[in-house]
N, C-alpha and C positions, 0 to 999 in steps of 0.2 A: 551302733544302736539299732536293735531289731524293731520291727513294726509294733510288737506287743510289749516291748520293754519300757519301763518307766525309770528315768534317771533324775538325779538332782545335783545341783551345784550352787554354791554361794557366789553371788554375782559381785563384781567390782563396782559397787554403787555406794555413794554417800547417802546417809539418812539424816534429815533435819527434823527435830521434834518441835512442834508448835503447840503451845498450850495457852489456856486463858479463856476468860468468859467471853471475850470478843474475837476469839480465834476464827470461828466460822465466818463471821461478817467481814473480818479483816482480809482473810484469804480470798473471799468472794470478790472483794473490792480490788484486789491486786492481780489476780490470775485471770487468764483469758477464758477459762471454762466456768461452768456453773457449779460453784462449791456449796452454796447455801442449801441446795436441795439434795446434797449427797447424804445418804443415810449412813448411820453408824454401821460399821462392818463392810462398807462399800469403798470403791476406789474409782478414780478417774484420772485421765491424763490431761495435761494442760501445758500451755506456754506461759512462761514468765517473761514479759517484755520490758524493755527500757521505755521510758516515757516517749522516746522518739519513734517507738514501734519496732526497733530492732530486737532480735531474739537475744534474751539473756540466757535462758536454759529451757530445755524440754524436761518436764518432771512428771511424777505421778503423785497424786494425793490419796492417802488412805485415811479414812476417818475411823479412829479406834474408839472414840467416845464422843459425848456431846461437845466437849471442849478440848479434845486431844486429837491431833493430826500428825501424820508423818509425811514428809516430802522426800521422795527418793529420786536420785539423779545419778548420772555417770560419775565415777570417782574423780575427785578433783574439783567438782563444781558445788559442793555443799556450802562452802564459805561464800561463794558467789551469791547463792540464794539468800543467805543471812544478811550479807552486806546490802544487797539490793532492797530487801524487804524492810530492813531497819530504817531506811530513809523515810518510810511512810508510816511508821508506827504511831508517831505523835503521842496522843494520850490513850490510845487503845490498850485494853487489858490483854496484852499478848506477850508471851515470852518465847523466844526462839533459841535453840541451841543445837550444836552438833551432837549426834547420838551415836552410841556404839551398837545400835540395833543392826541386824543383818537382813539382807534380801536374799532369800533362798528360792531358787527356781526349780520347778518340777515339770518335766517334759516326757511325753509318751502317751500311748493309747489310753484315753479316758482318765488322764491324770487329774483333771479337775474334780470329777465325781469320786475318784478313788481317794483323794485327799480328805474329802468330807468337810465338816464344819470345824474350822480352827480359827483362833484369834489371829488377826493380822493378814487374812487372805487379801490378795491384791490381784485383780484381773489383769490379764495380759492384753496388749494392744490389739491383737487380731481376734480376740473373742473366741478362741477355740477351746473345746472341751479337752484337748490334748495338752493343755498348758495352763499353769497357774503359778503365782508367786506367793510367798508369805513374807511379811515384814514384821519382825519381832526380835525380842532379846534372844541371843544365841541359845540360852538355856531352855527357851520355850519353843524352839523350832522343831517341827516334826521331821522324821526321816521316812522316805518312801522310795523304794527301789534302790538302785545302785548309784554310788557317787560317780560323777562324770567330770571331765575337764570343763572348766568354765568356757573354754574356747568353743566347745560344741554348742552351748546355748547361744553364743554370739553368732555362730555359723547358721543356726536355725532361724534367727531373727531376720536374716536377709530374705529367705524364702517366705517369711511372713510379711514382707514389704514394709519393714519398719526401720527408719533411719536412726543412726547413732550420733548423739551429740559429740562434737569434736572430731568426727570422722566424715560423716555424710552431710550433716548440718553443722554449721559453725556459729559460734557466738558472734553476733553482729550481722548475720544474715537477716533478711526480711522474712516475716512469717510465711509468705507465699512460696518461698524456696523450699520449705520443709516437706510439702506434700501431705501434711497431716492435719490440715485445718478442720477436716470433717470429724476428726477424733478429739482434737485438743482445743477447739475454740467453740464457744457458744455465741451465736449471732442474735440472741434474744435476752441475754442476762443483764444488760445495762453497762454502765461505764467501768473502765479499768484503764490503767496506763498503757498507752500504745494502741488503744482501740481505733483511733482515727485512721491510722494507716491500714489496718486490717479491713475496716469497713469500706474505706474509699476504694481500695484495690478490688474488693469483692463486688461492689456495686458497679464499678466500671468494667469488670471482667478483665482487668489488667494482669499481665503475666510478670513474673519476677525475672530479673536479669540472668539468674541462675536457678535451675529447678532440679530437685532430686527426682530421678526417674528409675524405673525398673526395666531390665531386659534380660534375655537369656545370657547365662555366664559362659556359654560354649566358647572355648578358645580364649577366654579373658582371664586376667589376673588383676589384683589390686595395683593401681597405678597405670594400667593400660589406657592409652588414649584412643578415643573413638573418633574416627575421621569420616568425613563425607566430602566427596569431590576434592580430596587432597587437603581439606581444611579440618583441623582439630575442633570438634564441637562438644566434646565431653571427656570426662576422666572417670574411670572406675574407682570407687572408694571402698566398696565392700563386696565380698562374694559369699554365696551360700551354696547349698547342694546343687541347685539348678538355676538360680537367678543371681543377678548382679545389680547393685545400686550404683547409679552414675550421676555425677553432677554435670548437667547439660546446659549449654548456653541458650538464651532466649531465641525462639524461632526455629530451633532444631526439632526435627520429627523423630529423633532417636528415642527408642523405648516408649513407655507409656506412663501416665501419671500414677503415683503410688495409690491414690484414692481409688482410681478405676480398677487397678489390679487387686487391691485389698478387698474391695466390695464385690468382686466378680464371683 
């Protein structure tokens, strides 16, 4: 991929459709981020937590209409979202279902501006003009640039300092492990399941037993152990063009927090 080339690929992500008069209010009450203020045509990342505070999934919310949303997540976790949310629907006017819609990624110089206004636009985690996704029916997806291997998109996400569910962040981890609270959590929105753990750790400045961090990938491969003074303190979970993501034990000074790197 050259510096000026735009490429696209369809990502291995599940899409859950959420519809109904109460869909915005319901999602706002269940997800860790502020969904109520999400404008039509906009997107936001969030954590869906278990009531205990453990991570269920990392997902992205796209608001396609006043009462129509999609939740996209790594492949294999779509049903997990439906099962978890169904427990709290009660009498809310909300219908959830697995969708055959597709997440298409566009990467390359000015890809965001070049794509223009299309239905289903979904912003990427690091907010770059060189990247944008579209969540839509396959027949409605635009084509821009050359088709690329989906592995390339995954490779680039590491240098964007974003963890992958099931690889870098595991279901059952606590939110502080993920390193993305600055992107995926609102600390002003009000109550949601699992909020107590997030707020308590934040207010106390507590660290997680394991934290995803970023470091130079030089000489590293997936599965490599990071040692200090002869003791293993971390394991490489993903590598990109120049960086690696590492699950690091509490107290280790290996790498730097994802939030610090992403916002630098």
